[in-house]
C-alpha positions as CSV (number, residue, x, y, z in Angstrom):
1,M,20.0,42.1,20.8
2,M,18.4,38.6,20.7
3,S,15.1,40.1,21.6
4,Q,15.4,42.6,18.8
5,N,16.3,39.8,16.3
6,R,13.2,37.8,17.4
7,Q,11.0,40.8,17.0
8,E,12.5,41.4,13.5
9,D,11.8,37.7,12.6
10,K,8.2,38.1,13.8
11,D,7.8,41.3,11.8
12,R,9.2,39.6,8.7
13,E,6.9,36.6,9.2
14,R,3.9,38.9,9.8
15,A,4.8,40.9,6.6
16,R,5.1,37.7,4.6
17,N,1.8,36.5,5.9
18,D,0.1,39.8,5.0
19,Y,1.6,39.6,1.5
20,M,0.3,36.1,1.0
21,I,-3.1,37.0,2.3
22,N,-3.3,40.0,0.0
23,L,-2.1,38.0,-3.0
24,K,-4.7,35.3,-2.3
25,A,-7.4,38.0,-2.0
26,E,-6.3,39.6,-5.3
27,L,-6.5,36.2,-7.1
28,E,-9.9,35.6,-5.7
29,I,-11.1,39.0,-6.7
30,R,-9.8,38.4,-10.3
31,E,-11.6,35.1,-10.4
32,L,-14.9,36.8,-9.3
33,H,-14.4,39.4,-12.0
34,E,-14.0,36.7,-14.6
35,K,-17.2,34.9,-13.3
36,I,-19.2,38.2,-13.4
37,D,-17.9,39.0,-16.9
38,H,-19.0,35.5,-18.0
39,L,-22.4,36.0,-16.5
40,I,-22.8,39.4,-18.1
41,I,-21.9,38.0,-21.6
42,R,-24.3,35.1,-21.2
43,K,-27.1,37.4,-20.1
44,E,-26.4,39.8,-23.0
45,Q,-26.6,36.8,-25.4
46,E,-29.9,35.7,-23.9
47,L,-31.2,39.3,-24.2
48,I,-30.2,39.4,-27.9
49,E,-32.0,36.1,-28.5
50,V,-35.2,37.5,-26.8
51,Q,-35.0,40.7,-28.8
52,R,-34.6,38.8,-32.1
53,D,-37.6,36.7,-31.2
54,Q,-39.6,39.8,-30.4
55,V,-38.6,41.5,-33.7
56,E,-39.6,38.4,-35.6
57,K,-43.0,38.3,-33.9
58,L,-43.6,42.0,-34.5
59,H,-42.7,41.4,-38.2
60,D,-45.2,38.6,-38.4
61,L,-47.9,40.8,-36.7
62,L,-47.1,43.6,-39.2
63,K,-47.6,41.2,-42.1
64,R,-50.9,40.1,-40.7
65,M,-52.1,43.6,-40.2
66,E,-51.1,44.5,-43.8
67,K,-53.1,41.5,-45.0
68,I,-56.2,42.5,-43.0
69,E,-55.8,46.1,-44.2
70,A,-55.6,45.0,-47.8
71,A,-58.7,42.8,-47.3
72,F,-60.7,45.7,-45.9
73,K,-59.6,48.0,-48.8
74,N,-60.7,45.4,-51.4
75,K,-64.3,45.2,-49.9
């Protein structure tokens, strides 16, 4: 009977430890997800900035080409 009680105590302690380890792992995974989400948002913002810059440069090139085209037509 005492041996059985000791085994039950060990089993409960093992189950409690397993629960705490799983809980800690879940919290760490959530934290990693938050970090990854933050990185994705930051990279998307950087990409949008690069794309805006590219569009602006393309717009400037288009204006230059139109001026050159107009100059050739006037000759």
